C-alpha positions as CSV (number, residue, x, y, z in Angstrom):
1,M,-138.6,-22.5,101.0
2,L,-139.6,-24.0,104.4
3,T,-138.4,-27.3,105.5
4,F,-141.0,-29.9,106.3
5,I,-140.6,-31.3,109.8
6,P,-142.0,-34.7,110.6
7,R,-144.6,-34.4,113.3
8,N,-143.2,-37.2,115.4
9,S,-139.8,-35.6,115.7
10,I,-141.3,-32.9,117.9
11,A,-143.8,-33.5,120.7
12,C,-144.9,-31.9,123.9
13,S,-145.3,-33.4,127.3
14,T,-148.9,-33.4,128.7
15,R,-151.0,-35.2,131.2
16,R,-152.4,-37.3,128.5
17,P,-150.0,-39.6,126.5
18,T,-150.2,-39.5,122.7
19,V,-150.3,-42.3,120.2
20,P,-147.1,-42.0,118.2
21,C,-146.6,-43.6,114.8
22,A,-145.1,-47.0,114.9
23,G,-141.4,-47.0,115.7
24,K,-141.4,-43.3,116.8
25,R,-140.5,-42.2,120.3
26,V,-142.4,-39.2,121.7
27,V,-140.0,-36.7,123.2
28,P,-141.1,-34.0,125.7
29,C,-141.2,-30.7,123.9
30,R,-139.2,-28.8,126.6
31,R,-136.1,-30.8,125.4
32,L,-136.5,-29.8,121.8
33,L,-136.5,-26.3,120.4
34,S,-136.3,-26.3,116.6
35,V,-134.2,-23.6,115.0
36,A,-137.1,-23.1,112.5
37,T,-139.5,-22.1,115.2
38,G,-139.2,-19.6,118.0
39,I,-141.0,-21.9,120.4
40,P,-141.7,-25.7,120.3
41,P,-145.0,-26.3,118.5
42,P,-147.4,-26.1,121.5
43,L,-149.9,-28.6,120.0
44,A,-147.5,-31.2,118.8
45,D,-149.0,-33.7,121.2
46,V,-152.6,-33.0,120.1
47,R,-154.5,-35.0,117.5
48,V,-157.5,-33.3,115.8
49,L,-160.1,-35.3,113.9
50,D,-161.3,-32.9,111.3
51,L,-164.8,-33.5,109.9
52,T,-165.2,-30.1,108.3
53,R,-165.3,-28.7,104.8
54,V,-165.3,-25.4,102.8
55,L,-163.9,-22.5,104.9
56,A,-164.9,-21.9,108.5
57,G,-164.1,-25.3,109.8
58,P,-160.9,-25.9,107.7
59,T,-159.6,-22.4,108.7
60,C,-160.0,-23.4,112.4
61,T,-158.3,-26.8,111.9
62,M,-155.5,-25.2,109.8
63,L,-154.7,-22.8,112.7
64,L,-154.5,-25.8,115.0
65,A,-152.3,-27.6,112.5
66,D,-150.0,-24.6,112.2
67,L,-149.4,-24.9,115.9
68,G,-148.2,-28.5,115.5
69,A,-151.4,-30.5,115.9
70,D,-151.8,-33.7,113.9
71,V,-154.9,-32.9,112.0
72,I,-156.6,-35.8,110.2
73,K,-159.0,-34.5,107.6
74,V,-161.7,-37.0,106.9
75,E,-163.2,-36.5,103.4
76,E,-165.9,-38.0,101.2
77,L,-164.7,-40.9,99.1
78,S,-165.2,-39.7,95.5
79,K,-164.9,-35.9,95.6
80,G,-163.6,-34.9,99.1
81,D,-164.0,-31.3,100.4
82,D,-166.4,-29.2,98.3
83,T,-163.6,-26.7,97.6
84,R,-161.5,-29.4,95.7
85,S,-163.9,-28.8,92.8
86,W,-164.0,-25.0,93.0
87,T,-161.9,-24.2,89.9
88,P,-160.5,-22.2,88.2
89,P,-157.8,-21.5,89.3
90,S,-155.8,-24.6,90.2
91,A,-152.1,-25.4,90.6
92,P,-150.7,-26.8,87.4
93,L,-150.0,-30.5,87.5
94,P,-146.3,-31.4,87.3
95,R,-144.9,-33.6,84.6
96,D,-144.7,-36.7,86.8
97,P,-147.4,-36.5,89.5
98,P,-147.7,-39.5,91.8
99,P,-149.3,-42.3,89.7
100,E,-151.9,-43.1,92.3
101,T,-153.4,-39.6,91.8
102,S,-153.9,-39.9,88.0
103,H,-157.7,-39.9,88.5
104,L,-157.8,-36.7,90.6
105,P,-158.4,-33.2,89.2
106,P,-155.8,-30.5,89.8
107,E,-155.4,-29.0,93.3
108,T,-157.6,-25.9,93.5
109,A,-156.3,-22.6,94.8
110,Y,-159.3,-22.5,97.2
111,F,-158.5,-25.8,98.8
112,L,-154.8,-25.1,99.0
113,S,-155.6,-21.8,101.0
114,A,-157.1,-23.5,104.0
115,N,-155.6,-27.0,104.4
116,R,-151.9,-26.9,104.9
117,N,-150.2,-29.1,107.6
118,K,-153.0,-31.7,107.5
119,R,-153.4,-35.3,106.5
120,S,-156.2,-36.5,104.3
121,I,-158.1,-39.7,104.6
122,T,-161.4,-40.8,102.9
123,V,-163.9,-42.8,104.9
124,N,-167.5,-43.7,104.2
125,F,-168.7,-43.5,107.8
126,K,-172.3,-44.3,106.7
127,H,-170.9,-47.9,106.4
128,R,-170.5,-49.9,109.6
129,D,-166.8,-50.5,109.0
130,G,-166.3,-46.8,108.2
131,L,-168.0,-45.8,111.4
132,E,-165.8,-48.2,113.3
133,I,-162.7,-46.4,111.8
134,L,-164.1,-43.1,113.0
135,H,-164.8,-44.4,116.5
136,K,-161.2,-45.6,116.7
137,L,-160.0,-42.2,115.7
138,V,-162.3,-40.5,118.2
139,K,-160.8,-42.7,120.9
140,R,-157.3,-41.6,120.0
141,S,-158.0,-37.9,119.4
142,D,-158.0,-34.9,121.6
143,V,-160.2,-32.7,119.5
144,L,-163.0,-33.4,117.0
145,V,-164.2,-30.5,114.8
146,E,-167.3,-30.8,112.7
147,N,-169.6,-28.6,110.7
148,F,-172.7,-30.7,110.0
149,V,-176.2,-29.5,110.5
150,P,-177.2,-30.1,114.1
151,G,-178.3,-33.6,114.8
152,K,-176.9,-35.1,111.6
153,L,-173.8,-36.7,113.2
154,S,-175.9,-37.9,116.1
155,S,-178.1,-39.9,113.7
156,M,-174.9,-41.6,112.4
157,G,-173.4,-42.5,115.8
158,L,-170.9,-39.6,115.9
159,G,-172.7,-36.9,117.9
160,W,-171.4,-35.4,121.1
161,E,-173.0,-38.0,123.4
162,D,-171.7,-40.9,121.3
163,C,-168.2,-39.5,121.1
164,K,-168.1,-38.6,124.8
165,R,-168.8,-42.2,125.7
166,I,-165.9,-43.3,123.6
167,N,-163.5,-40.6,124.8
168,P,-164.6,-38.7,128.0
169,R,-161.8,-36.2,127.6
170,L,-162.7,-35.2,124.0
171,V,-163.0,-31.5,123.0
172,Y,-165.9,-31.7,120.5
173,A,-166.4,-28.5,118.5
174,S,-169.5,-28.0,116.4
175,I,-169.4,-25.2,113.8
176,T,-172.9,-24.4,112.3
177,G,-174.8,-21.6,110.7
178,Y,-177.0,-20.7,113.6
179,G,-176.1,-22.8,116.6
180,Q,-177.4,-25.9,118.3
181,T,-180.7,-24.4,119.6
182,G,-183.3,-21.9,118.4
183,P,-185.7,-21.8,115.5
184,Y,-183.0,-21.6,112.9
185,R,-180.8,-24.5,114.2
186,Q,-181.5,-26.7,111.2
187,A,-180.8,-24.0,108.6
188,P,-177.5,-24.5,106.7
189,G,-174.8,-21.8,107.2
190,Y,-173.6,-19.8,104.2
191,D,-171.2,-16.8,104.7
192,V,-173.0,-14.5,102.3
193,V,-176.4,-15.3,103.8
194,I,-175.2,-14.6,107.3
195,E,-173.5,-11.4,106.2
196,A,-177.0,-10.3,105.0
197,E,-179.0,-11.7,107.9
198,A,-176.7,-10.6,110.8
199,G,-176.3,-7.0,109.8
200,L,-172.9,-6.8,108.0
201,M,-174.3,-6.4,104.5
202,H,-176.6,-3.6,105.7
203,I,-173.6,-1.5,106.7
204,T,-171.4,-2.4,103.7
205,G,-171.6,-0.4,100.4
206,E,-171.8,3.2,99.3
207,S,-174.2,5.7,100.9
208,G,-177.5,5.6,98.9
209,G,-176.4,2.4,97.1
210,P,-177.4,-1.2,97.5
211,P,-176.0,-3.4,100.2
212,C,-172.8,-5.2,99.3
213,K,-171.0,-8.3,100.6
214,V,-167.4,-8.1,101.8
215,G,-164.8,-9.1,99.3
216,V,-163.8,-12.3,101.2
217,A,-165.9,-14.7,103.3
218,V,-165.1,-12.7,106.4
219,T,-167.8,-14.3,108.5
220,D,-166.5,-17.8,107.8
221,I,-163.0,-16.7,108.6
222,M,-164.0,-15.0,111.9
223,T,-165.9,-18.1,112.9
224,G,-162.8,-20.2,112.3
225,L,-160.8,-17.9,114.5
226,Y,-163.4,-18.0,117.3
227,A,-163.6,-21.8,117.1
228,H,-159.8,-22.1,117.2
229,G,-159.7,-19.9,120.3
230,A,-162.5,-21.9,121.9
231,I,-160.8,-25.2,121.3
232,M,-157.6,-23.9,122.9
233,A,-159.8,-23.0,125.9
234,G,-161.4,-26.4,125.8
235,L,-158.0,-28.2,125.9
236,R,-157.1,-26.1,128.9
237,S,-160.3,-27.0,130.6
238,V,-159.7,-30.7,130.0
239,N,-156.3,-30.4,131.6
240,Q,-158.0,-28.8,134.6
241,T,-161.1,-30.9,135.0
242,D,-160.3,-34.2,133.2
243,Q,-163.7,-33.8,131.5
244,G,-164.5,-33.2,127.8
245,V,-166.1,-30.1,126.4
246,W,-168.8,-29.5,123.7
247,I,-168.2,-26.2,121.9
248,D,-171.1,-24.6,120.0
249,C,-169.7,-22.1,117.6
250,N,-171.8,-20.6,114.8
251,L,-171.6,-18.0,112.0
252,F,-174.7,-16.0,113.1
253,E,-173.4,-15.2,116.6
254,T,-169.9,-14.7,115.4
255,Q,-171.2,-12.0,113.0
256,L,-173.2,-10.4,115.7
257,A,-170.0,-10.1,117.8
258,G,-168.2,-8.8,114.7
259,L,-170.5,-5.8,114.5
260,A,-168.4,-4.4,117.3
261,N,-169.1,-0.7,117.9
262,I,-172.0,-0.7,115.4
263,A,-173.7,-3.3,117.7
264,S,-172.9,-1.2,120.7
265,N,-174.2,2.0,119.2
266,Y,-177.6,0.2,118.7
267,L,-177.7,-1.7,122.0
268,I,-176.6,1.3,124.1
269,A,-178.2,4.2,122.3
270,G,-180.7,2.7,119.9
271,N,-178.8,4.2,116.9
272,E,-179.6,2.4,113.6
273,A,-176.6,2.1,111.3
274,S,-176.4,2.9,107.6
275,R,-174.0,2.5,104.7
276,H,-171.1,5.0,104.3
277,G,-168.9,3.4,101.7
278,T,-165.3,3.8,102.9
279,A,-166.2,6.8,105.0
280,H,-166.6,6.8,108.8
281,P,-170.0,7.8,110.2
282,S,-168.5,10.0,112.9
283,I,-165.0,11.1,111.8
284,V,-164.4,13.4,108.9
285,P,-162.2,13.2,106.8
286,Y,-161.8,9.5,107.1
287,Q,-162.3,7.7,103.8
288,V,-160.9,6.9,100.4
289,F,-160.1,9.8,98.0
290,P,-159.4,9.7,94.3
291,C,-156.1,10.8,92.9
292,K,-155.2,11.4,89.3
293,D,-154.3,7.7,88.8
294,G,-155.6,5.8,91.8
295,F,-157.0,6.0,95.3
296,L,-155.7,6.8,98.8
297,M,-157.3,6.0,102.1
298,I,-156.8,9.0,104.4
299,G,-157.8,9.3,108.1
300,A,-157.5,12.6,110.0
301,G,-158.9,11.5,113.3
302,N,-158.1,14.6,115.4
303,E,-157.5,18.3,115.2
304,K,-153.7,18.0,114.9
305,Q,-154.0,15.6,112.0
306,F,-156.6,17.7,110.2
307,K,-154.3,20.8,110.6
308,L,-151.4,18.8,109.1
309,L,-153.6,17.7,106.3
310,T,-154.7,21.2,105.4
311,T,-151.4,22.9,105.9
312,N,-148.7,20.4,104.9
313,I,-150.6,18.3,102.3
314,L,-153.3,20.5,100.7
315,Q,-151.5,23.7,101.4
316,Q,-154.8,25.3,102.3
317,P,-154.2,26.3,106.0
318,E,-157.3,28.5,106.1
319,L,-159.5,25.3,106.1
320,A,-158.4,24.5,109.7
321,D,-159.8,27.8,110.9
322,D,-162.9,27.8,108.8
323,P,-165.9,27.5,111.3
324,R,-167.4,24.9,109.0
325,F,-164.4,22.6,109.6
326,S,-162.7,23.8,112.8
327,T,-164.0,20.9,114.9
328,N,-164.8,17.3,114.0
329,A,-168.5,17.9,114.8
330,A,-168.5,20.8,112.3
331,R,-166.7,18.7,109.7
332,V,-169.3,15.9,110.1
333,A,-172.1,18.5,109.7
334,N,-170.4,19.8,106.5
335,R,-169.1,16.5,105.3
336,G,-170.1,17.0,101.7
337,V,-168.5,20.4,101.2
338,L,-165.2,19.4,102.8
339,I,-164.9,16.1,100.9
340,D,-165.4,17.9,97.6
341,I,-162.6,20.4,98.5
342,I,-160.2,17.6,99.4
343,S,-161.1,15.5,96.4
344,A,-160.6,18.4,94.0
345,A,-157.1,19.0,95.4
346,L,-156.0,15.3,95.3
347,K,-157.2,14.8,91.7
348,K,-154.6,17.3,90.5
349,H,-151.7,14.8,91.0
350,D,-151.0,11.1,90.8
351,R,-150.9,8.8,93.7
352,S,-147.1,8.6,94.0
353,H,-147.0,12.4,94.4
354,W,-149.4,12.3,97.4
355,I,-147.7,9.3,99.0
356,D,-144.4,11.2,99.0
357,R,-146.2,14.2,100.6
358,F,-148.0,12.1,103.3
359,T,-145.0,9.9,104.2
360,G,-143.6,10.6,107.7
361,I,-145.8,13.6,108.8
362,G,-148.1,11.7,111.1
363,I,-151.4,11.3,109.2
364,P,-152.8,7.8,108.7
365,F,-152.9,7.0,105.0
366,G,-152.5,4.2,102.6
367,P,-152.8,3.5,98.9
368,I,-155.6,1.2,97.7
369,N,-153.6,-1.6,96.4
370,N,-154.7,-4.4,94.1
371,I,-153.7,-8.0,95.1
372,S,-150.5,-7.9,93.0
373,Q,-149.4,-4.7,94.7
374,T,-150.3,-6.1,98.1
375,F,-147.9,-9.0,97.7
376,S,-145.2,-6.9,96.3
377,H,-145.6,-4.4,99.2
378,P,-142.2,-3.7,100.8
379,Q,-143.6,-4.7,104.2
380,A,-144.9,-8.0,102.9
381,I,-141.5,-8.7,101.3
382,A,-139.5,-7.6,104.4
383,R,-141.7,-9.8,106.7
384,S,-141.6,-12.9,104.3
385,S,-145.3,-12.9,104.4
386,T,-145.6,-15.7,101.9
387,V,-144.1,-19.2,101.8
388,E,-143.4,-21.6,99.0
389,V,-144.0,-25.3,99.6
390,E,-143.3,-28.3,97.3
391,H,-146.6,-30.0,96.5
392,P,-146.4,-33.5,94.9
393,R,-149.3,-32.6,92.6
394,G,-148.9,-28.9,92.3
395,G,-145.2,-28.3,92.1
396,K,-144.0,-25.2,93.9
397,V,-147.1,-23.7,95.6
398,R,-146.9,-20.2,97.0
399,M,-149.2,-19.4,99.9
400,V,-149.8,-16.8,102.6
401,A,-147.5,-17.6,105.6
402,P,-148.9,-18.1,109.1
403,P,-149.3,-14.5,110.2
404,V,-148.0,-14.8,113.8
405,T,-144.4,-15.0,115.0
406,Y,-143.0,-16.4,118.3
407,N,-139.7,-15.0,119.4
408,G,-139.4,-13.6,115.9
409,K,-140.0,-17.0,114.1
410,R,-143.0,-18.4,112.4
411,M,-144.3,-21.9,112.9
412,P,-143.1,-24.0,109.9
413,V,-145.3,-25.4,107.2
414,R,-144.6,-29.1,107.9
415,R,-146.9,-30.5,105.2
416,P,-148.3,-29.1,101.9
417,P,-152.1,-29.4,101.7
418,P,-152.8,-33.0,101.0
419,W,-154.2,-34.6,97.9
420,L,-157.5,-36.5,98.4
421,S,-157.0,-39.6,100.5
422,Q,-153.2,-39.2,100.5
423,H,-152.8,-40.5,104.0
424,T,-155.6,-43.1,104.3
425,A,-153.3,-46.1,104.4
426,E,-150.9,-44.4,106.7
427,V,-153.6,-43.5,109.3
428,L,-155.3,-46.9,109.1
429,Q,-152.0,-48.6,109.8
430,E,-151.5,-46.4,112.8
431,L,-154.9,-47.6,114.0
432,G,-153.7,-51.2,113.6
433,Y,-155.2,-52.2,110.2
434,S,-153.1,-54.5,108.1
435,I,-152.4,-54.1,104.4
436,E,-154.9,-56.8,103.7
437,D,-157.5,-55.1,105.9
438,I,-157.0,-51.9,104.0
439,G,-157.3,-53.7,100.7
440,R,-160.6,-55.2,101.8
441,L,-161.9,-51.8,102.9
442,R,-160.9,-50.2,99.6
443,S,-162.7,-53.0,97.6
444,A,-165.8,-52.4,99.7
445,R,-165.6,-48.7,99.1
446,V,-165.4,-48.0,102.8
447,V,-162.2,-46.0,102.4
């Protein structure tokens, strides 16, 4: 189990001073190097105002939080982030959850997956007093991340121009479906729609079969990664120019970039793509094959690997010299015949037999694992690829660990994903509100 490290015990020096919690002293990071982390959390002096929900935005802000940023997640008063209601499954409630949370539903697995290391507050920023709270947070933040339809926050006094006047050094990141300009700018962004509209679904699925979405919301996740990188660049730019930055990051253009070589094939040579299932359009054999009791992914990407496959694995060395298969171009031309031969051979034995044969001879391969097998994989265990955190409302919650190490150490999970409004009073007190002020705001349904 990872130890939670209070944010204010670790901070970094920067040109811009931070606003520490009352009674806490900010110490330059070069003087502190936690044993739990390979490097000091590089964003420990950065405050992020998180106005996002669902997946793309929360993924982005979670990555910033993993690096030490103080991420304040602003949620709607009654139900919070949409994913708080996406159940089942949910973490089981403990016997004695915090009494102030008795009205809340269980913590959903979806929400828990994208919101670690954050603080949650609820604010009605359509109310004048709620907008004032947000403006105070803008003034004290380094980054604002939002995923509203273009123009929506501007109509509420929280657009880029509004926030830049309050904080000229702000990095303001807008995550949308299609971007801030163009005929689709007002259209909402949904991962599965963008997968369809921006080419990914067209190339996903079996040859001759219908288009298929990817098993996870990959466009959302890619957009979160791009936004995270852009924000890091924006922070660097602010240090260089002393001027804020407006970042326009969207699912549509992220997915275009994610087409990679498929996009290049079309843009350079005019080649239209098609669906190939697990197969590669220009390398054979390079696909999933059935065994007696499961499936293996096999890739023989060059002549040496193909000869190893035919000789050492299939024990049919004559295939490597057969004119139909002696070069990759010939194998592509005779794909169907070769795939049938390999499939017939592999179906004679179970998967473990073939894994033993393939191991260590230099051919790329891997079993098709279900999710249980994935997390019991020896490499996942050896790398401690999951972490267990203690959640006040969910008990011991197991989640995927941050996937990057620094000098051999991962950034710690300092906070479990928050329950709805868990830190509202704490954050408001940091902004100078008294207990009486907070009571009044609660009575008026502002927070």
